[in-house]
C-alpha positions in Angstrom: -36.3 -8.5 -22.0 -34.6 -6.6 -19.2 -31.9 -8.1 -17.2 -33.1 -9.7 -13.9 -31.7 -8.6 -10.6 -32.3 -10.9 -7.6 -31.8 -9.9 -4.0 -31.2 -12.7 -1.5 -30.9 -12.1 2.3 -28.5 -14.4 4.2 -28.2 -12.8 7.6 -26.2 -10.6 8.1 -25.4 -10.3 4.4 -27.4 -9.2 1.4 -26.5 -10.9 -2.0 -27.4 -9.0 -5.1 -27.3 -11.2 -8.2 -27.6 -10.0 -11.8 -27.4 -11.5 -15.2 -25.3 -8.5 -16.2 -22.3 -10.0 -14.6 -22.6 -13.2 -16.6 -22.9 -11.2 -19.8 -19.8 -9.3 -18.8 -17.9 -12.5 -18.2 -18.9 -13.7 -21.7 -17.7 -10.5 -23.3 -14.4 -10.5 -21.5 -13.9 -14.2 -22.2 -13.7 -13.5 -26.0 -10.4 -11.6 -25.7 -7.3 -13.7 -26.6 -5.3 -12.3 -23.7 -7.7 -14.1 -21.4 -6.5 -17.5 -22.7 -2.9 -16.4 -22.3 -3.6 -15.3 -18.8 -5.2 -18.6 -17.9 -2.0 -20.5 -18.9 0.2 -18.0 -17.3 -1.7 -18.3 -14.0 -0.8 -22.0 -13.8 2.9 -21.0 -14.0 2.4 -18.2 -11.5 0.7 -20.2 -8.8 3.8 -22.1 -7.5 5.7 -18.9 -7.4 2.9 -17.1 -5.5 2.5 -20.0 -3.1 6.3 -20.1 -2.6 6.4 -16.4 -1.8 3.5 -16.8 0.7 5.3 -19.7 2.4 8.6 -17.8 2.5 6.8 -14.8 4.2 5.2 -17.1 6.7 8.5 -18.7 7.6 10.2 -15.3 7.8 7.5 -14.1 10.2 7.8 -17.3 12.3 11.6 -16.9 12.5 11.2 -13.3 13.6 8.7 -14.3 16.3 11.0 -17.1 17.6 14.2 -15.1 17.6 13.2 -11.6 18.6 11.4 -10.9 21.9 10.6 -7.3 20.8 8.6 -8.7 17.9 6.7 -11.0 20.3 6.0 -8.0 22.5 4.8 -5.9 19.6 2.5 -8.7 18.4 1.0 -9.1 21.9 0.4 -5.3 22.1 -1.3 -5.3 18.7 -3.3 -8.4 19.5 -4.1 -11.5 17.4 -6.6 -9.5 15.4 -3.7 -7.6 13.8 -3.1 -10.8 11.7 -6.6 -10.8 10.3 -7.3 -8.9 7.0 -10.5 -7.3 8.4 -10.7 -3.5 8.3 -11.7 -2.0 11.6 -10.8 -5.2 13.5 -7.2 -5.1 12.5 -5.7 -2.0 14.2 -3.4 -1.3 11.3 -6.0 -1.7 8.5 -7.9 1.6 8.1 -11.7 1.2 7.6 -12.2 3.2 4.4 -9.0 2.3 2.6 -9.1 -1.2 4.0 -12.6 -1.9 2.7 -11.7 -0.3 -0.6 -8.8 -2.7 -1.0 -10.8 -5.7 0.2 -13.7 -5.0 -2.2 -11.4 -4.5 -5.1 -9.5 -7.7 -4.2 -12.7 -9.8 -4.0 -14.2 -8.4 -7.2 -11.0 -9.1 -9.1 -10.6 -12.5 -7.6 -14.1 -13.7 -8.2 -14.4 -12.0 -11.5 -11.3 -13.8 -12.8 -12.9 -17.1 -11.9 -16.0 -16.2 -13.7 -14.3 -15.0 -16.9 -12.0 -18.0 -17.1 -15.0 -20.4 -16.4 -16.8 -18.9 -19.4 -13.6 -18.9 -21.5 -13.3 -22.6 -21.0 -17.0 -23.3 -21.5 -18.1 -23.9 -17.9 -21.4 -22.6 -16.5 -21.6 -19.8 -14.1 -24.8 -20.4 -12.0 -24.8 -17.0 -10.4 -22.7 -14.0 -9.6 -23.0 -10.6 -7.9 -22.0 -8.4 -5.0 -22.2 -9.1 -1.2 -23.4 -6.2 1.0 -23.3 -5.8 4.8 -26.3 -3.4 5.2 -25.5 -0.8 2.5 -21.7 -1.5 2.6 -20.3 -3.6 -0.3 -17.9 -6.0 1.2 -17.2 -8.4 -1.6 -18.2 -10.4 -4.7 -19.0 -14.0 -5.5 -19.1 -16.2 -8.5 -20.9 -19.5 -8.2 -19.8 -22.2 -10.7 -21.5 -25.5 -11.2 -19.7 -27.8 -8.7 -20.7 -31.0 -10.4 -19.5 -29.7 -13.7 -16.2 -28.6 -12.2 -15.7 -32.0 -10.5 -16.1 -33.8 -13.8 -14.2 -31.2 -15.9 -10.7 -31.7 -17.3 -8.0 -31.2 -14.7 -6.1 -28.6 -16.6 -9.2 -26.5 -17.3 -10.3 -26.5 -13.7 -6.8 -25.6 -12.5 -6.7 -22.7 -14.9 -10.0 -21.4 -13.6 -8.8 -21.8 -10.0 -5.4 -20.3 -10.6 -6.9 -17.2 -12.2 -8.2 -15.8 -8.9 -4.9 -15.5 -6.9 -2.9 -14.6 -10.1 -5.3 -11.7 -10.9 -4.9 -10.4 -7.3 -1.1 -10.5 -7.6 -1.2 -8.7 -11.0 -3.4 -6.0 -9.6 -1.1 -5.7 -6.6 2.0 -5.3 -8.8 0.2 -2.7 -11.0 -0.9 -0.7 -7.9 2.6 -1.0 -6.4 4.2 0.2 -9.6 1.9 3.3 -9.7 2.6 4.0 -6.0 6.3 3.9 -6.5 6.0 6.2 -9.6 3.9 8.6 -7.6 6.3 8.7 -4.6 9.3 9.1 -6.8 7.7 12.3 -8.1 7.3 13.8 -4.7 9.2 16.8 -3.4 9.1 18.6 0.0 6.7 21.5 0.4 8.3 24.9 0.9 8.1 25.6 4.6 11.1 27.7 5.7 9.4 30.7 7.1 10.6 34.2 8.2 10.0 34.3 12.0 11.5 37.7 12.6 13.1 40.4 10.5 16.0 42.2 12.1 15.6 46.0 12.2 17.9 48.0 9.9 18.9 44.8 8.0 19.1 44.2 4.3 16.0 42.0 4.7 14.0 44.8 6.1 15.2 47.2 3.4 14.1 44.7 0.7 10.6 44.3 2.2 10.7 40.9 3.7 8.0 40.4 6.3 7.3 38.0 9.2 5.4 35.0 7.9 6.9 35.1 4.4 7.8 31.6 3.1 11.1 31.4 1.2 10.4 29.3 -1.9 13.6 29.8 -3.9 17.0 31.6 -3.9 18.6 32.6 -7.2 16.1 30.4 -9.0 16.9 27.3 -6.9 14.2 25.8 -4.7 15.0 26.1 -1.0 14.6 22.5 0.0 16.8 23.0 3.0 18.5 25.7 5.1 21.9 24.8 3.5 20.6 25.8 0.1 19.9 29.3 1.4 23.1 29.5 3.4 25.2 28.5 0.4 23.6 31.3 -1.7 24.3 33.9 1.0 27.9 32.8 1.5 28.5 32.8 -2.3 27.2 36.4 -2.6 29.4 37.5 0.2 29.5 40.9 1.9 28.1 43.7 -0.3 26.5 41.2 -2.7 22.9 40.3 -3.1 20.6 37.3 -3.6 17.3 37.0 -5.4 14.5 35.5 -3.3 11.1 34.2 -4.3 8.8 34.3 -1.3 5.2 33.3 -0.8 3.2 35.9 1.2 -0.2 35.1 2.7 -3.1 36.8 0.8 -0.7 38.3 -1.7 1.0 35.4 -3.5 4.5 35.1 -4.9 6.9 38.0 -4.6 10.4 38.4 -6.1 12.8 40.4 -3.9 16.4 41.3 -4.2 18.1 41.2 -0.8 21.5 42.5 0.1 24.1 40.6 2.1 25.9 42.3 5.0 27.9 41.7 8.2 25.5 42.0 11.1 27.8 41.1 13.9 27.7 37.3 13.7 31.0 37.1 11.8 29.4 35.7 8.6 27.4 37.0 5.7 23.7 37.5 6.6 20.6 39.0 5.3 19.0 39.7 8.7 16.2 37.2 9.4 15.4 34.5 11.9 13.8 31.5 10.3 11.3 28.8 11.5 10.8 25.3 10.3 14.3 25.0 8.9 14.9 21.7 10.8 11.8 20.2 9.6 12.5 21.2 6.0 15.9 19.6 6.3 14.4 16.4 7.7 11.8 16.2 5.0 14.3 16.6 2.2 16.8 14.1 3.7 14.1 11.5 4.5 12.5 11.7 1.1 15.8 11.0 -0.7 16.6 8.1 1.6 13.1 6.7 1.2 13.2 6.8 -2.6 16.6 5.0 -2.6 15.3 2.4 -0.1 12.0 1.8 -2.0 13.9 1.0 -5.2 16.6 -1.1 -3.6 14.2 -3.0 -1.3 10.5 -2.9 -2.4 9.7 -5.2 0.6 9.4 -2.0 2.7 6.0 -1.7 1.1 4.9 -4.7 3.2 5.1 -2.5 6.3 1.9 -0.5 6.4 2.0 3.3 6.8 -0.2 2.8 9.9 2.4 0.6 11.6 4.5 2.3 14.4 7.7 3.8 13.1 6.7 3.2 9.5 7.1 6.6 7.9 5.9 6.3 4.3 5.7 9.9 2.8 1.9 9.4 2.6 1.7 8.4 6.3 -0.5 10.3 8.7 2.1 9.9 11.5 3.2 13.0 13.4 6.7 14.4 13.4 7.4 17.1 16.1 10.1 19.7 16.6 11.3 20.2 20.2 9.0 17.5 21.4 10.0 18.3 25.1 8.9 21.9 24.8 5.6 23.0 26.3 4.2 23.7 22.8 6.1 21.5 20.3 5.5 22.2 16.6 4.1 19.0 15.0 3.6 18.1 11.4 1.8 15.3 9.6 4.3 13.4 7.4 2.1 13.4 4.4 1.7 17.2 4.7 5.4 17.7 4.3 5.3 16.7 0.6 3.5 17.6 -2.6 3.4 16.2 -6.1 3.8 18.2 -9.3 0.7 16.6 -10.9 -1.4 15.3 -8.0 -0.6 18.3 -5.8 -1.7 18.1 -2.1 -4.2 15.4 -2.9 -1.4 12.8 -3.4 -1.9 11.3 0.1 -5.4 10.1 -0.8 -4.3 8.6 -4.1 -1.2 7.1 -2.6 -3.1 5.5 0.3 -5.7 4.1 -2.2 -2.9 2.6 -4.3 -1.1 1.3 -1.2 -4.0 -0.5 0.3 -5.2 -2.0 -3.0 -1.6 -3.3 -3.4 -1.4 -4.6 0.2 -4.8 -6.3 0.4 -4.6 -7.8 -3.1 -1.1 -9.1 -2.4 -2.2 -10.8 0.9 -5.4 -12.2 -0.6 -3.4 -13.5 -3.6 -0.6 -15.3 -1.7 -3.0 -16.7 1.0 -5.4 -18.2 -1.6 -2.4 -19.7 -3.5 -1.2 -21.7 -0.5 -2.0 -25.4 -0.8 -4.6 -25.3 2.0 -7.9 -27.1 1.1 -10.5 -25.8 0.2 -8.7 -22.5 -0.9 -7.8 -22.2 -4.5 -4.3 -23.3 -3.9 -5.5 -26.4 -2.0 -7.9 -27.4 -4.8 -5.1 -26.9 -7.3 -2.7 -29.0 -5.2 -5.3 -31.8 -4.9 -6.1 -31.8 -8.7 -2.4 -31.8 -9.6 -1.7 -34.6 -7.1 -4.5 -36.6 -8.5 -3.3 -36.2 -12.1 0.3 -37.1 -11.2 0.0 -39.7 -8.5 -3.7 -40.7 -8.6 -3.0 -43.9 -10.4 -0.4 -45.1 -7.9 -1.8 -43.9 -4.5 -5.5 -43.6 -5.4 -8.0 -40.9 -4.6 -7.9 -41.9 -0.9 -4.1 -41.3 -0.9 -4.6 -38.0 -2.7 -7.1 -36.8 -0.1 -4.8 -37.9 2.8 -1.8 -36.0 1.3 -3.9 -32.9 0.7 -5.2 -33.0 4.2 -1.7 -33.5 5.7 -0.3 -30.5 3.8 -3.3 -28.4 4.6 -3.1 -29.2 8.3 0.7 -28.5 8.4 0.2 -25.0 6.8 -2.8 -24.2 9.0 -0.6 -25.1 12.0 2.1 -22.8 10.7 -0.5 -19.9 10.4 -1.9 -20.6 13.9 1.6 -20.6 15.3 1.9 -16.9 14.4 -1.1 -16.3 16.7 0.1 -18.4 19.5 3.9 -18.0 19.8 3.8 -14.5 21.3 1.7 -15.8 24.2 3.4 -19.2 24.6 6.7 -17.3 24.9 5.4 -15.8 28.2 5.2 -19.3 29.7 8.8 -20.2 28.9 
C-alpha cells in the first residue's frame, strides 16, 4: 500500500500531511541517542530560558539607559523585533525563510521523534505552505493522551523542541566561526601607473597588474611590499608574482632603484592599497573578537555598522570624492576551500544559527502555551500541586506568563513612551 498524502487548505495556508513523516519519526526514535537527548533536554531548558530572560533584561536595560538605542529602535520600527522575513527590515527574505523553515522543521520534528520514542501517538505531521513557499512544519500529538501522560514523559517531549533548536544553532555557529577563521583578504593592490624608465617598466609590469606576492610572501598590505623593497635596497631586486587579466599569473624579477623620492622604489603607483590594509587589519580584529566574545554573532550582518566579513555592506575610499571607489565587504575576502562562494554559505549558516537561537530561547521561556510555559506548568503541578491545587498552579502559570509577556511588550513600547517623558 502506498503512503497516503493529504492536502488541507486553511486560508491562507496549505497543509501537506504524509504518513512518511510518522514512519521517519518511528525510525529515528529507535536510536539510543534520542533517549539521551530527551533527558538532556530537560536539563537544558532552564539554561535556555535563563539565557532568554537575560537577553530580554539586557535589551530592556539598553532601551532604558541609552537614548541612541531608543532612536535606533524607533527608526527600525516595532516590526524589527518580529522574526518574520521581509517584515523585519534586518531579516533577509531568502536567508530568513531558510532559517525559519529549518528551525520549525527541527523543532516540530524533535517533538514527533520524542513522542514516538516515549510511546505517544502522533496524529498527523507535515509541512505548511504559503502558496508554493514552505514556511514551516507541524506535528500534531494527541492532546488527551498528553494531558493524561506521565509528567516527566510530557516534559521530555516538550523540551525537545527548544533544545533541538539550540543544538542546531550551536552547530551552525561553530561551522560559521570555523569558516570565517579560514578567510583571508583577496589580492587587490593594483598597478595604477608604471613610471617610465623605471625598473618596473624594464621588468615588464603593466597597468592593471595585481600584485599577489613578493619574495613568496602574500601581499596582504602595502607594508609587506614596502618592507621587501626596503630590505632589497638600492641595486637589489625583488621577486613579484602578479595576476594579469586574460593572461594569468606571471613571475617577474624587478630591480630596486633611487627614483628621486629619497627611498628605494621600483617605479609604480598603486591603487587599492588603503582598502587592502583595511581588509587585512579588520579581519584580524574580527577573528580575535569573535573568539573572545561570540555574542557579536547576535548582531546581524544586515544591521547598520555590523561588518561581518560576509556582510553586503559597502566600504568606500575617498567617500567625499566625486567618484569614490566602493567595495562590498564580503567581496574583500576569500576562503581556501569555499572560494568566492563563501558569503552564500556563511550567510546560510549565520541565519540558521540566528533564527534557531531565537526560536529556541523564546519557546523555552515560561510563557503559556509555549513549550516553556507548558513545562513550567507541569513542573509546578508535580512539585506544588498537592499543596496549592491545580487552580493555584494555573494562577501561578498565568502570573508568570503575563509578567514575561509584559516584559516582551515593553521592548516595543519604551522607545515611543520615551518621547512622552
